BAFI-3210 file (N, C-alpha, C; in Angstrom, 3 decimals, decimal comma, padded with zeros to 6 digits):
// residues 282
n [1|2|3|4|5|6|7|8|9|10|11|12|13|14|15|16|17|18|19|20|21|22|23|24|25|26|27|28|29|30|31|32|33|34|35|36|37|38|39|40|41|42|43|44|45|46|47|48|49|50|51|52|53|54|55|56|57|58|59|60|61|62|63|64|65|66|67|68|69|70|71|72|73|74|75|76|77|78|79|80|81|82|83|84|85|86|87|88|89|90|91|92|93|94|95|96|97|98|99|100|101|102|103|104|105|106|107|108|109|110|111|112|113|114|115|116|117|118|119|120|121|122|123|124|125|126|127|128|129|130|131|132|133|134|135|136|137|138|139|140|141|142|143|144|145|146|147|148|149|150|151|152|153|154|155|156|157|158|159|160|161|162|163|164|165|166|167|168|169|170|171|172|173|174|175|176|177|178|179|180|181|182|183|184|185|186|187|188|189|190|191|192|193|194|195|196|197|198|199|200|201|202|203|204|205|206|207|208|209|210|211|212|213|214|215|216|217|218|219|220|221|222|223|224|225|226|227|228|229|230|231|232|233|234|235|236|237|238|239|240|241|242|243|244|245|246|247|248|249|250|251|252|253|254|255|256|257|258|259|260|261|262|263|264|265|266|267|268|269|270|271|272|273|274|275|276|277|278|279|280|281|282]
n.u [-061,313|-060,322|-057,743|-057,078|-054,621|-053,216|-055,313|-056,042|-055,846|-057,178|-058,230|-058,177|-059,920|-062,186|-062,472|-062,595|-065,337|-066,838|-066,667|-067,463|-070,288|-070,875|-070,944|-068,770|-066,138|-063,400|-059,972|-057,834|-054,550|-051,885|-049,495|-050,027|-051,776|-053,465|-054,516|-055,760|-057,717|-060,025|-061,423|-063,135|-062,793|-061,354|-057,896|-054,556|-051,027|-048,984|-046,146|-044,541|-041,885|-040,821|-040,349|-040,772|-043,319|-045,090|-045,806|-047,148|-049,503|-050,625|-051,236|-053,970|-055,466|-057,340|-057,778|-055,949|-055,903|-053,729|-052,105|-049,659|-047,301|-046,889|-043,882|-040,519|-039,894|-041,614|-041,635|-040,109|-041,428|-043,735|-042,617|-041,916|-044,726|-045,435|-043,721|-044,432|-047,226|-047,324|-046,115|-047,839|-050,199|-052,013|-054,633|-055,396|-054,477|-055,220|-054,169|-053,772|-052,962|-051,674|-053,108|-052,159|-049,983|-049,323|-048,265|-045,539|-042,440|-043,746|-044,780|-043,021|-044,057|-045,773|-044,169|-042,735|-044,974|-045,525|-043,375|-044,001|-046,268|-045,642|-044,118|-046,340|-047,917|-046,193|-046,138|-047,869|-050,092|-053,395|-054,765|-055,816|-055,505|-056,009|-056,163|-056,290|-057,302|-056,294|-057,549|-060,696|-060,756|-058,211|-058,055|-058,802|-057,262|-054,463|-054,191|-054,642|-057,277|-059,239|-062,143|-063,427|-062,681|-062,062|-059,850|-056,815|-055,672|-053,079|-051,778|-049,908|-051,329|-052,280|-054,625|-055,284|-056,628|-058,342|-060,115|-061,511|-061,437|-063,503|-062,691|-064,397|-065,557|-063,712|-063,201|-065,400|-065,526|-063,074|-063,992|-066,041|-064,545|-063,114|-065,058|-066,640|-066,559|-064,919|-062,907|-060,358|-057,168|-057,496|-056,944|-058,220|-058,641|-059,678|-061,986|-063,618|-066,646|-066,394|-064,423|-062,959|-061,544|-059,061|-059,447|-061,998|-062,792|-062,138|-063,827|-066,352|-066,167|-066,109|-068,496|-070,307|-069,517|-070,015|-067,865|-065,065|-062,768|-059,638|-058,130|-054,656|-052,541|-049,465|-045,888|-044,277|-041,641|-041,806|-043,500|-042,320|-040,148|-041,409|-042,253|-039,923|-038,917|-040,691|-039,819|-040,159|-038,979|-036,458|-036,981|-039,675|-040,529|-039,649|-041,107|-043,947|-043,844|-043,648|-046,189|-048,014|-047,326|-048,158|-051,003|-051,555|-051,025|-053,128|-053,144|-054,485|-057,116|-058,801|-061,887|-062,927|-064,863|-064,789|-065,625|-068,513|-068,946|-068,030|-069,519|-072,041|-073,298|-073,033|-069,977|-069,438|-070,054|-067,864|-069,314|-071,035|-069,322|-068,359|-070,641|-071,502|-069,276|-069,730|-071,713|-071,001|-070,634|-068,632]
n.v [104,374|101,788|100,308|097,152|096,026|093,054|091,399|088,744|088,051|088,045|090,545|091,867|090,184|090,729|093,238|093,407|092,134|093,901|096,036|094,968|094,580|096,880|097,973|099,083|100,293|098,301|096,951|094,053|093,887|091,245|089,130|086,301|086,103|083,954|082,687|084,956|085,426|083,786|085,688|087,035|089,332|091,770|091,201|092,411|091,828|092,241|092,553|092,872|092,441|092,811|095,592|096,894|096,194|097,490|100,040|099,732|098,332|100,250|101,994|104,268|104,139|105,683|105,475|103,819|101,086|100,102|097,375|095,703|092,790|090,926|092,051|092,802|094,510|096,531|099,433|100,105|098,854|100,577|103,014|102,537|102,051|104,612|106,042|104,827|105,229|108,068|108,610|107,334|108,862|108,408|109,333|109,227|107,332|104,478|103,289|100,120|099,803|099,417|099,144|101,651|102,698|105,230|105,762|106,880|105,381|103,323|099,782|097,434|096,411|098,468|100,710|100,017|100,190|102,947|104,166|103,694|105,101|107,741|108,253|108,374|110,220|112,340|112,796|114,226|113,178|112,513|110,833|108,093|106,610|103,143|101,815|098,935|097,036|093,791|091,051|089,257|087,114|085,887|083,782|081,577|081,648|081,808|081,155|078,674|077,499|075,052|074,995|072,350|070,717|069,686|070,793|071,969|075,138|076,945|079,897|082,791|084,812|085,084|086,486|088,518|090,296|091,599|094,377|092,876|092,925|092,481|091,288|091,641|094,008|095,772|095,649|096,640|099,129|100,283|100,043|101,830|104,344|104,124|104,835|107,061|110,659|112,604|111,452|112,140|112,593|111,555|109,315|106,173|104,472|101,173|099,075|096,308|096,348|095,729|094,784|091,606|089,051|086,795|084,009|083,897|084,454|082,221|080,293|081,381|080,822|077,945|077,159|078,281|076,795|074,244|072,768|071,583|073,570|074,021|076,472|077,212|078,902|079,917|080,213|083,422|083,088|080,391|080,588|082,212|080,409|078,343|079,644|080,155|077,583|076,883|078,178|081,014|084,101|085,808|088,835|088,563|086,916|088,368|090,711|089,599|088,555|090,657|091,888|089,899|089,994|092,643|092,289|090,618|092,179|094,006|096,189|096,456|097,091|099,057|100,831|101,885|104,451|104,564|102,457|102,657|105,337|105,589|103,680|103,913|102,113|099,819|097,850|094,494|092,049|089,884|087,441|087,564|087,282|084,581|083,032|083,577|082,372|079,649|079,105|079,055|081,779|083,344]
n.w [031,986|034,039|035,753|037,228|039,389|041,046|040,756|041,188|043,835|047,420|048,060|045,509|043,972|045,370|044,696|041,841|041,568|042,715|041,075|038,774|039,502|039,644|036,926|035,777|033,556|033,084|033,253|033,981|035,381|034,930|035,665|035,132|032,747|031,858|034,148|035,120|033,339|034,238|035,741|034,303|032,824|030,827|030,272|030,750|030,209|033,184|034,844|037,927|038,318|035,972|034,675|032,192|031,388|032,621|031,616|029,109|030,027|031,548|029,590|028,253|030,682|033,012|035,908|038,432|040,419|042,725|043,790|045,112|045,032|048,039|049,544|050,391|048,538|048,165|048,176|045,919|044,062|044,162|043,425|040,658|039,844|039,861|038,158|035,635|035,266|035,451|033,036|031,333|031,676|033,710|035,916|038,514|041,271|043,414|046,213|047,754|051,153|054,224|057,576|059,824|058,495|058,250|060,583|063,031|064,594|063,438|062,192|060,509|058,064|057,598|057,208|054,744|052,955|053,506|052,409|049,667|049,433|049,932|047,587|045,708|046,730|046,446|043,566|041,952|040,734|041,374|044,110|046,604|049,586|050,919|053,947|055,348|058,210|059,666|057,736|057,712|056,334|056,642|058,538|057,105|054,918|055,808|058,671|059,007|059,644|058,399|056,525|055,983|057,729|061,252|063,677|065,326|065,773|065,319|066,899|067,675|069,375|071,857|074,272|072,657|069,635|066,846|064,984|062,881|059,422|056,625|053,496|051,413|051,934|051,751|049,104|047,943|048,951|047,509|045,035|045,030|045,505|043,147|041,224|041,761|042,573|044,966|046,735|046,466|047,644|050,112|052,901|053,979|056,859|057,360|059,090|060,611|062,479|065,075|067,976|067,999|069,743|068,999|069,739|070,280|067,593|066,131|067,584|066,592|063,990|064,073|065,024|063,196|061,033|061,662|062,905|065,107|066,496|068,102|069,610|069,928|071,722|070,785|071,727|070,732|069,547|068,868|066,861|064,999|064,467|063,159|060,810|059,451|059,109|057,459|054,805|054,847|053,814|055,733|056,239|056,261|058,185|060,291|059,925|060,214|062,551|064,394|063,666|064,665|067,421|067,673|067,591|069,686|071,911|071,509|069,834|067,408|067,928|067,458|066,165|063,155|061,344|058,506|056,459|056,934|056,359|053,613|052,068|053,157|054,653|057,468|058,347|057,376|059,973|061,996|062,365|060,274|058,299|058,743|058,738|055,766|054,908|055,494|054,057|051,572|050,171|050,756]
ca.u [-060,903|-059,699|-056,646|-056,806|-053,751|-053,224|-056,688|-056,415|-055,843|-058,324|-058,888|-058,359|-061,128|-063,341|-062,643|-063,217|-066,430|-067,511|-066,503|-068,566|-071,589|-071,285|-071,006|-067,759|-065,095|-062,180|-059,358|-056,879|-053,129|-051,561|-048,206|-050,432|-053,133|-054,541|-055,268|-056,614|-058,977|-061,097|-062,271|-064,376|-062,548|-060,272|-056,322|-053,157|-049,829|-048,306|-045,378|-043,734|-040,500|-040,424|-041,163|-040,996|-044,588|-046,021|-046,509|-048,339|-050,683|-051,251|-051,992|-055,303|-055,846|-057,646|-057,541|-055,213|-056,059|-052,527|-052,097|-048,467|-047,115|-046,187|-042,464|-039,798|-039,641|-042,942|-041,162|-039,411|-042,747|-044,588|-041,946|-041,956|-045,771|-045,688|-043,190|-045,163|-048,483|-047,007|-045,796|-049,087|-051,185|-052,979|-054,966|-055,746|-054,023|-055,817|-053,353|-054,079|-051,976|-052,010|-053,475|-050,880|-048,912|-048,891|-047,640|-044,060|-041,841|-044,722|-044,262|-042,162|-044,775|-046,230|-043,000|-042,579|-046,010|-045,362|-042,366|-044,715|-047,406|-045,042|-043,883|-047,551|-048,259|-045,458|-046,120|-048,649|-051,216|-054,301|-054,393|-056,496|-054,962|-056,829|-055,605|-056,985|-056,681|-056,191|-058,855|-061,279|-060,227|-056,856|-058,012|-058,908|-055,947|-053,293|-054,018|-054,764|-058,603|-059,874|-063,456|-064,160|-062,082|-061,972|-058,417|-056,058|-055,381|-051,916|-051,376|-049,258|-052,015|-052,561|-055,817|-055,578|-057,504|-058,350|-061,292|-061,037|-062,251|-064,051|-062,002|-065,272|-066,113|-062,648|-063,174|-066,514|-064,906|-062,147|-064,828|-066,701|-063,543|-062,668|-066,122|-067,197|-065,612|-064,745|-061,902|-058,827|-056,327|-057,938|-056,834|-059,182|-058,672|-060,653|-061,787|-064,718|-067,132|-066,238|-062,924|-063,216|-060,472|-058,729|-059,926|-063,581|-063,321|-062,131|-065,080|-067,303|-066,070|-066,246|-070,095|-070,903|-069,122|-070,154|-066,515|-064,629|-061,470|-059,087|-057,189|-053,507|-051,777|-048,007|-044,963|-043,884|-040,666|-042,239|-044,310|-041,273|-039,173|-042,283|-042,446|-038,494|-038,960|-041,489|-039,238|-040,337|-037,743|-036,124|-037,758|-041,349|-040,442|-039,462|-042,399|-045,190|-043,640|-043,903|-047,696|-048,584|-047,149|-049,213|-052,407|-051,634|-051,100|-054,284|-052,903|-055,291|-058,645|-059,739|-063,002|-062,865|-066,414|-064,754|-066,644|-069,938|-068,783|-067,981|-070,548|-073,334|-073,884|-072,074|-068,909|-069,812|-069,380|-067,035|-070,022|-071,680|-068,394|-068,280|-071,945|-071,356|-068,267|-070,413|-073,109|-070,215|-070,794|-067,178]
ca.v [103,145|101,435|098,974|096,572|095,087|092,160|091,191|087,401|087,799|088,177|092,007|091,995|089,539|091,371|094,583|093,090|091,662|095,103|096,954|094,256|094,744|098,396|098,028|100,083|099,697|098,105|095,461|093,635|093,430|090,115|088,529|085,229|086,375|082,939|082,662|086,127|085,334|083,292|086,701|087,347|090,765|091,928|091,182|092,773|091,453|093,051|091,969|093,756|092,210|093,467|096,914|097,260|095,671|098,518|101,536|099,380|098,166|101,516|102,866|104,389|104,023|107,057|105,308|102,560|100,296|099,713|096,342|094,956|091,823|091,161|091,993|093,991|095,594|097,491|100,852|099,864|098,605|101,851|104,080|102,171|102,384|105,934|106,462|104,463|106,039|109,533|108,754|107,110|110,010|108,195|110,711|108,832|106,039|104,118|102,250|099,277|100,079|098,731|100,013|102,173|102,996|106,697|105,995|106,828|104,791|102,229|098,343|097,219|096,332|099,684|101,598|099,683|100,703|104,174|104,896|103,770|106,214|108,851|108,321|108,517|111,636|113,276|112,598|115,252|112,521|112,390|109,804|107,862|105,480|102,421|101,251|098,084|096,227|092,258|090,512|088,346|085,812|085,353|082,554|080,280|081,651|081,752|080,685|077,357|077,158|074,351|074,891|071,277|069,563|070,060|070,689|072,806|076,352|077,553|081,413|083,507|085,797|085,320|086,915|089,504|090,064|092,797|094,657|092,278|093,830|091,565|091,776|092,118|095,347|096,516|095,668|097,635|100,542|100,540|100,302|103,326|105,250|104,356|105,320|108,321|111,694|113,175|110,515|112,316|113,203|111,142|108,183|105,560|103,154|100,346|097,935|095,885|097,384|095,505|093,833|090,303|088,041|085,521|082,837|084,072|084,518|080,600|079,863|081,677|079,958|076,555|077,286|078,547|075,502|072,943|071,934|071,583|074,159|074,255|077,583|076,667|079,957|079,347|081,293|083,939|082,249|079,065|080,839|082,631|079,236|077,781|080,395|079,970|076,286|076,651|078,841|082,465|085,059|086,517|090,131|088,337|086,289|089,667|091,501|089,036|088,232|092,053|091,902|089,171|090,774|093,928|091,878|090,050|093,328|094,763|097,432|096,706|096,901|100,302|100,882|103,150|104,685|104,688|101,665|103,126|106,521|105,444|102,623|103,998|101,081|099,223|096,826|093,213|091,679|088,722|086,559|087,613|086,267|083,143|082,242|083,616|081,295|078,281|079,193|079,404|083,207|084,154]
ca.w [032,119|035,427|035,813|038,750|039,836|041,998|040,890|041,530|045,328|048,288|047,761|044,335|043,349|045,512|043,948|040,511|041,909|043,113|039,848|037,646|039,942|039,250|035,601|035,584|032,649|033,795|032,874|034,983|035,128|035,689|035,262|034,524|032,060|031,716|035,438|035,589|032,538|035,047|036,569|033,491|032,555|030,012|030,810|030,094|031,071|033,935|036,068|038,690|038,221|034,548|034,745|030,652|031,142|033,077|030,879|028,141|030,928|031,857|028,312|028,293|031,936|033,906|037,268|038,819|041,612|042,839|044,569|044,617|045,869|049,691|049,269|050,920|047,524|048,096|047,849|044,528|043,166|044,134|042,511|039,289|039,272|039,794|037,109|034,556|035,649|035,173|031,422|030,725|031,914|034,796|036,540|039,928|041,895|044,668|046,681|048,895|052,051|055,481|058,708|060,503|057,598|058,585|062,255|063,071|063,417|062,836|062,099|059,432|056,736|057,518|056,765|053,454|052,431|053,631|051,276|048,450|049,658|049,689|046,097|045,058|047,298|045,548|042,072|041,269|040,421|042,265|044,972|047,761|050,206|051,725|054,989|055,948|059,148|059,234|057,079|058,431|055,422|057,206|059,222|056,206|053,823|056,505|059,915|059,258|059,575|057,441|056,701|055,756|058,731|062,541|064,105|066,039|065,254|066,141|066,777|068,858|069,599|073,383|074,398|071,774|068,564|065,927|064,405|061,482|058,278|055,608|052,456|050,460|052,106|051,325|047,590|047,648|049,339|046,505|043,624|045,180|045,144|041,563|040,258|042,044|042,744|046,402|047,607|046,192|048,833|051,444|053,393|054,816|057,795|057,043|060,037|061,087|063,282|066,379|068,019|068,111|069,951|068,118|070,352|069,953|066,132|065,838|068,043|065,691|062,630|064,366|065,287|061,753|059,864|062,225|063,184|066,128|066,359|069,310|069,373|070,549|071,794|070,625|072,046|069,595|069,251|068,058|065,493|064,066|063,901|062,092|059,496|058,872|058,724|056,021|053,938|054,793|054,075|057,123|056,484|056,370|059,543|061,266|059,990|060,530|063,995|064,747|063,346|065,643|068,729|068,052|067,630|070,914|072,619|071,217|069,045|066,232|068,522|067,064|065,028|062,164|060,702|056,979|055,833|056,816|055,493|052,145|051,633|053,509|055,703|058,581|057,948|057,763|061,196|061,685|062,459|059,227|057,553|059,091|058,158|054,567|054,628|055,638|052,803|050,032|049,744|051,002]
c.u [-060,130|-058,801|-056,725|-055,553|-053,801|-054,666|-057,178|-056,308|-057,118|-058,829|-059,025|-059,679|-062,330|-063,551|-063,100|-064,749|-067,244|-067,625|-067,482|-070,001|-071,969|-071,294|-069,811|-066,699|-063,851|-061,332|-058,446|-055,546|-052,689|-050,349|-048,625|-051,737|-054,090|-055,181|-056,101|-057,842|-060,274|-061,821|-063,392|-064,062|-061,361|-058,977|-055,468|-052,236|-049,256|-047,445|-044,254|-042,353|-039,885|-040,977|-041,246|-042,526|-045,648|-046,695|-047,383|-049,322|-051,469|-051,730|-053,483|-056,083|-056,187|-057,158|-057,024|-055,320|-054,611|-052,351|-050,941|-048,197|-046,752|-044,746|-041,867|-039,358|-040,744|-042,495|-040,661|-040,640|-043,588|-043,933|-042,056|-043,526|-046,129|-045,204|-043,959|-046,426|-048,262|-046,892|-047,099|-050,505|-052,405|-053,298|-055,101|-055,108|-054,517|-054,796|-053,808|-052,907|-052,167|-052,316|-052,052|-049,691|-048,414|-048,384|-045,925|-043,641|-042,656|-043,914|-043,536|-042,995|-045,464|-045,317|-042,715|-043,711|-045,908|-044,339|-043,137|-045,534|-046,957|-044,696|-045,322|-047,735|-047,500|-045,348|-046,908|-049,942|-052,151|-054,216|-055,397|-055,555|-056,055|-055,859|-056,113|-056,500|-056,650|-057,751|-059,388|-060,965|-058,950|-056,849|-057,995|-057,495|-054,565|-053,103|-054,209|-056,304|-059,055|-061,653|-064,155|-063,481|-061,900|-060,526|-058,098|-055,828|-054,285|-051,550|-050,720|-050,011|-052,477|-053,934|-056,124|-056,338|-057,604|-059,835|-061,175|-061,969|-062,583|-063,362|-062,988|-065,708|-064,823|-062,616|-064,262|-065,919|-064,024|-062,852|-065,459|-065,759|-063,027|-063,670|-067,105|-066,300|-065,704|-063,815|-060,665|-058,254|-056,660|-057,468|-057,620|-058,692|-059,694|-060,591|-063,274|-065,428|-067,244|-064,848|-063,396|-061,643|-060,138|-059,422|-061,372|-063,828|-063,119|-063,477|-066,072|-067,472|-066,355|-067,905|-070,720|-070,669|-069,315|-068,827|-065,998|-062,986|-060,923|-058,018|-055,966|-052,690|-050,357|-047,089|-044,529|-042,584|-040,810|-042,783|-043,126|-040,094|-040,015|-042,130|-040,886|-038,572|-039,837|-041,215|-039,544|-039,150|-037,588|-036,946|-039,049|-041,282|-040,574|-040,620|-043,859|-045,083|-043,874|-045,500|-048,243|-048,444|-048,018|-050,453|-052,503|-051,681|-052,119|-054,178|-053,711|-056,995|-059,519|-060,667|-062,993|-064,328|-065,927|-065,497|-067,954|-069,887|-068,753|-069,029|-071,942|-073,963|-072,762|-070,955|-069,757|-069,233|-068,737|-067,958|-070,865|-070,607|-068,333|-069,483|-071,964|-070,316|-068,839|-071,394|-072,153|-070,111|-069,468|-066,093]
c.v [102,945|100,445|098,546|095,712|094,114|091,528|089,561|087,052|088,137|089,545|092,135|091,321|090,141|092,741|094,498|092,580|092,916|096,016|096,066|094,512|096,310|098,874|098,991|099,366|099,592|097,012|095,359|093,458|092,214|089,758|087,031|085,442|085,223|082,602|083,733|086,181|084,720|084,492|087,126|088,745|090,739|091,980|091,614|092,294|092,563|092,280|092,919|093,719|092,446|094,666|097,432|096,807|096,746|099,573|100,750|098,850|099,239|102,229|103,103|104,420|105,421|106,732|104,100|102,210|099,587|098,579|095,527|093,904|092,076|090,922|093,116|094,867|096,622|098,797|100,810|099,752|100,061|102,931|103,850|102,402|103,899|106,823|106,322|105,093|107,284|109,656|108,250|108,098|109,225|109,297|110,443|107,386|105,653|103,132|101,725|099,312|098,932|099,651|100,334|102,665|104,455|106,975|106,114|106,334|103,697|100,852|098,336|097,243|097,763|100,712|101,349|100,356|102,122|104,883|104,823|105,020|107,546|109,196|108,857|110,023|112,810|113,445|113,417|114,561|112,392|110,910|109,489|106,606|104,694|101,604|100,413|097,407|094,753|092,030|089,323|086,892|085,223|084,260|081,535|080,496|081,660|081,255|079,412|076,678|076,433|074,370|073,507|070,152|070,409|070,130|071,781|073,991|077,016|079,060|081,864|084,860|085,998|085,530|088,099|089,259|091,426|093,105|094,220|092,806|092,474|092,221|092,153|093,486|096,312|096,508|096,542|099,065|100,917|100,818|101,664|104,388|105,485|104,708|106,403|109,419|111,789|112,464|111,032|112,973|112,801|109,547|107,464|104,429|102,265|099,301|097,538|096,924|096,945|094,773|092,626|089,459|086,840|084,042|082,790|083,859|082,988|079,965|080,075|080,966|078,666|076,490|077,351|077,417|074,340|072,041|072,262|072,224|074,293|075,283|077,218|078,106|079,513|080,580|081,967|083,525|081,142|079,430|081,454|081,483|078,511|078,385|080,061|078,668|076,029|077,338|080,197|083,191|085,617|087,981|089,885|087,745|087,444|090,379|090,862|088,681|089,647|092,205|091,064|089,545|091,882|093,175|091,176|091,133|094,153|095,931|097,739|096,642|098,069|099,976|102,025|103,480|104,534|103,885|102,186|104,622|106,556|104,509|103,046|103,017|100,500|098,223|095,614|092,630|090,290|087,447|086,558|086,695|085,027|082,504|082,656|082,429|079,882|078,221|079,284|080,901|083,977|083,336]
c.w [033,368|035,194|037,100|038,696|040,915|042,078|041,139|043,155|045,932|047,831|046,535|043,598|043,998|045,004|042,475|040,597|041,797|041,787|038,914|038,130|039,632|037,808|034,982|034,559|033,238|033,263|034,168|034,350|035,838|035,032|034,771|033,911|031,824|032,852|035,650|034,649|033,216|035,784|035,759|032,922|031,588|030,813|030,131|030,922|031,864|034,984|036,672|038,482|036,872|034,311|033,118|030,516|031,792|032,433|029,700|028,920|031,087|030,719|028,355|029,459|032,747|035,357|037,475|040,317|041,917|044,059|044,424|045,352|047,184|049,362|050,181|049,830|047,220|047,678|046,480|043,631|042,936|043,377|041,102|038,778|039,228|038,464|035,753|034,211|034,955|033,431|030,776|030,921|032,833|035,629|038,141|040,246|043,359|045,119|047,891|049,774|053,222|056,646|059,395|059,614|057,811|059,994|062,201|064,473|062,624|062,796|060,578|058,122|056,790|056,719|055,206|052,722|052,498|052,445|050,125|048,414|049,398|048,293|045,450|045,399|046,533|044,276|041,451|040,802|041,528|043,129|046,219|048,362|051,069|052,648|055,868|057,334|058,695|058,692|057,884|057,727|055,878|057,758|058,201|055,293|054,385|057,714|060,078|059,813|058,376|057,440|056,449|056,605|059,919|062,740|065,083|065,254|065,868|065,694|067,892|069,019|071,022|073,403|073,226|070,617|067,647|065,805|063,037|060,287|057,141|054,331|051,381|050,766|051,590|049,668|047,102|047,908|048,072|045,059|043,924|044,859|043,798|040,578|040,594|042,565|044,385|047,086|047,353|047,458|050,134|051,820|054,428|055,490|057,750|058,088|059,877|062,209|064,958|066,646|068,556|068,588|069,148|068,490|070,126|068,402|065,686|066,444|067,274|064,487|063,029|064,497|063,754|060,682|060,430|062,626|064,704|065,978|067,754|068,912|070,566|070,524|071,744|071,173|070,623|068,814|068,320|066,888|064,340|063,664|063,049|060,895|058,847|058,303|057,508|054,744|053,921|054,700|055,432|057,370|056,785|057,657|060,584|061,152|060,498|062,033|064,747|064,938|064,445|067,014|069,021|068,321|069,170|071,892|072,437|070,533|068,105|066,749|067,908|066,104|064,403|061,617|059,191|056,095|055,637|056,009|054,157|051,433|052,116|054,459|056,651|057,775|058,254|058,983|060,796|061,564|061,077|058,081|057,549|058,524|056,593|053,964|054,515|054,639|051,615|049,511|050,070|050,941]
res [m|i|l|v|t|g|a|t|g|t|v|g|t|a|t|v|a|a|l|q|a|a|g|a|p|f|r|v|g|s|r|n|p|l|k|a|q|t|l|g|a|s|v|v|e|l|d|w|d|r|p|a|t|l|e|p|a|f|a|g|v|e|k|l|f|l|l|t|p|v|s|d|r|e|p|e|y|g|r|a|a|v|a|a|a|s|r|a|g|v|r|h|i|l|k|l|s|v|i|g|a|d|l|e|p|g|m|r|i|g|r|l|h|r|e|a|e|r|a|i|e|g|s|g|i|g|w|t|m|l|r|p|n|s|y|a|q|n|f|v|n|y|y|g|v|n|p|h|k|s|g|a|v|y|l|p|h|g|r|g|g|s|s|w|v|d|a|r|d|v|g|e|v|a|a|r|v|l|t|e|p|g|h|e|g|k|a|y|t|l|t|g|g|e|t|v|a|t|a|d|a|i|a|i|l|a|e|a|l|g|r|t|f|e|y|v|d|v|p|d|e|a|a|r|e|a|m|s|t|h|g|a|p|q|w|m|v|e|a|l|g|e|l|n|s|l|i|r|e|g|h|f|n|g|v|s|p|a|v|r|d|v|l|g|r|p|p|r|s|f|r|q|y|a|e|d|l|a|a|g|r|a]
***
């Protein structure tokens, strides 16, 4: 039995779809079971802010897909998961981390995930880490691209970009790791197959969707101020500001073979994501 946490998010839903396609036995843990029921899977209550819900959710689980909320409490959630998994007899934890989590000193988001990774590595439970680059889906989910309406897209990325990875590829890699042997003790950096500048990615989306998007490069300070104005906590403002700066400077341009190595095929291109989005498949 596999337990999928974070199942209603972008990567979580992709993982659920891949497990369903593989016919694997799994259930999902959610603090909102009614919402999670729309996934068409068995649901158990799991609330990271109520640790008492963890062990019952882990009962009878052999493999855990660990996707915790975006929070500066990531290390705390990771340690709680390890403790509950150990008591429940979980044999393998697959953690969704972030690219560069293993770097020292690394970026703030990476350091938070690395603390949780270390807790898992020291637990005696089998483990695998997935460290994806920025998602192609971020443009719609977070960057202000509206598939149904033309408009300006404001980002502090300059001429930088990333080897954007499609969350569907991450979900399929997760499903493979959870359903076949040979991945224990490994960490996979997951990227797309090419580097695409943010301005070019927005142009690709515009062409595929039949919209007109204007990329507006905004100063870093203006972006941070906008996040604060919209209520983002200070740790997140600092962490995302750092992430945006790294994209601007080209630190996420590298391409990893991990998607091809695990899935036996190349990762989806950014253009494929854009075309699938336009066709309602992404």
